[in-house]
C-alpha positions in Angstrom: 36.6 -130.1 200.4 33.7 -131.9 198.8 32.6 -128.5 197.2 36.1 -128.2 195.6 35.7 -131.7 194.1 32.2 -131.0 193.0 33.3 -127.7 191.5 36.1 -129.4 189.5 33.7 -132.0 188.2 31.1 -129.4 187.2 33.8 -127.2 185.5 35.2 -130.2 183.5 31.7 -131.2 182.4 30.7 -127.7 181.4 33.8 -127.0 179.3 32.8 -129.6 176.7 29.3 -128.2 176.3 29.9 -124.6 175.2 27.8 -123.0 172.5 28.9 -120.4 169.9 28.5 -116.7 170.8 25.9 -114.5 169.2 26.9 -111.9 166.6 24.5 -109.2 167.8 26.0 -105.8 168.9 23.4 -104.8 171.4 22.2 -106.3 174.7 19.4 -108.7 173.9 16.0 -108.7 175.5 15.1 -111.7 177.7 13.2 -113.4 174.9 16.0 -113.0 172.4 18.9 -114.7 174.2 20.4 -117.1 171.7 20.5 -120.7 172.7 21.6 -123.3 170.2 20.3 -126.8 170.8 22.9 -129.6 171.4 23.1 -132.4 168.9 21.9 -135.1 171.3 19.6 -133.4 173.9 19.6 -135.6 177.0 19.3 -132.9 179.7 16.6 -133.3 182.3 13.7 -130.9 182.9 15.4 -130.0 186.2 18.7 -129.2 184.5 16.8 -127.1 181.9 15.2 -125.2 184.7 18.7 -124.2 185.9 19.5 -123.1 182.3 16.3 -120.9 182.3 17.4 -119.4 185.6 20.8 -118.5 184.0 19.0 -117.0 181.0 16.8 -115.0 183.4 19.9 -113.7 185.2 21.5 -112.5 182.0 18.3 -110.9 180.8 18.1 -108.9 184.0 21.8 -107.9 183.6 21.0 -106.8 180.0 18.1 -104.7 181.3 20.3 -103.2 184.0 18.0 -104.6 186.7 20.9 -105.4 189.0 18.9 -105.6 192.3 16.6 -108.2 190.7 19.6 -110.1 189.2 21.3 -110.1 192.6 18.2 -111.9 194.1 19.0 -114.9 191.8 22.3 -115.4 193.7 22.3 -117.8 196.6 22.0 -116.7 200.3 19.6 -113.9 199.4 22.1 -112.4 197.0 25.1 -112.5 199.3 27.0 -115.0 197.1 27.2 -112.2 194.4 29.9 -110.7 196.6 28.2 -107.4 197.3 25.1 -105.3 196.9 23.3 -104.4 193.7 25.6 -101.4 193.2 28.7 -103.7 193.3 27.0 -106.1 190.8 26.3 -103.1 188.5 29.9 -102.0 188.8 31.2 -105.4 187.7 29.3 -105.0 184.4 29.9 -101.2 184.0 33.3 -101.8 182.3 31.5 -103.2 179.2 29.9 -101.3 176.4 28.3 -104.5 175.3 27.9 -107.8 177.1 26.2 -110.4 174.9 25.7 -113.8 176.6 24.9 -117.1 174.9 23.6 -119.6 177.4 24.5 -123.2 176.5 23.4 -126.5 177.9 23.7 -127.5 181.5 25.6 -130.5 182.8 23.9 -133.4 184.5 22.7 -132.6 188.1 24.9 -133.8 190.9 23.4 -134.4 194.4 25.4 -134.0 197.5 23.5 -134.5 200.7 20.4 -132.3 200.5 21.8 -130.0 197.8 21.8 -130.3 194.0 24.4 -128.7 191.7 24.6 -128.1 188.0 26.9 -126.0 185.8 25.4 -124.0 182.9 27.9 -123.2 180.0 28.0 -119.6 178.9 29.9 -117.7 176.2 29.9 -114.0 176.2 31.0 -111.5 173.6 32.1 -108.3 175.2 33.2 -104.8 174.2 35.1 -102.8 176.8 34.0 -99.2 177.2 37.5 -97.8 177.9 39.6 -99.5 175.2 36.9 -100.5 172.7 38.4 -104.0 172.5 36.0 -106.8 171.6 36.7 -110.4 172.7 35.0 -113.5 174.0 34.7 -114.9 177.5 33.4 -118.3 178.5 32.8 -120.5 181.5 30.2 -121.9 183.7 27.4 -120.4 185.8 27.3 -122.7 188.9 23.9 -123.3 190.2 22.7 -124.8 193.5 19.3 -125.7 195.0 18.1 -127.2 198.2 16.2 -130.5 198.4 13.7 -131.2 201.1 11.8 -134.3 202.0 8.2 -134.2 203.3 7.5 -137.9 204.1 8.1 -139.9 201.0 8.0 -136.9 198.6 11.2 -135.1 197.8 10.8 -131.5 196.7 13.3 -129.2 195.1 13.7 -125.5 195.8 14.5 -122.9 193.1 17.9 -122.8 191.4 20.3 -120.1 192.7 23.7 -119.0 191.4 26.5 -119.8 193.8 29.4 -118.9 191.5 30.2 -117.6 188.0 33.5 -118.3 186.4 33.3 -116.6 183.0 36.8 -115.7 181.9 38.5 -114.3 178.9 39.5 -116.9 176.3 43.2 -117.4 175.9 
């Protein structure tokens, strides 16, 4: 139940922080992902690390490195919902898939886990119909916190959910 409440808070916060989609017509390389700065940048270094993880994920998807992209998902990739072939199949319907990674929300801590949502807009072109449209929504990230004496350490960010949907 607390995950549903956290998910709704993260989704609400991420909706107001979307960035405009890129106008390119090819899948960008990792270094060319467009990220527009927000007017008042107040995100923490830890939240920006989550954003970089989302950028890395989409760069791997763009390079068709689905096995590596799956490793970014939580629980050793199991949260992606299948193996690397299933992940590839979920993107195979698109001739182009052009993500623009926006700003993350503030980090929320629940117990020994931290959560953040990273806003994403995607311009897609379907292979079958040739239709072009935009999708948007959050990439939901989670990481484990551990305490070693008086020092708290954070593990790497992992994706635990993606809710990028077609705009209405």
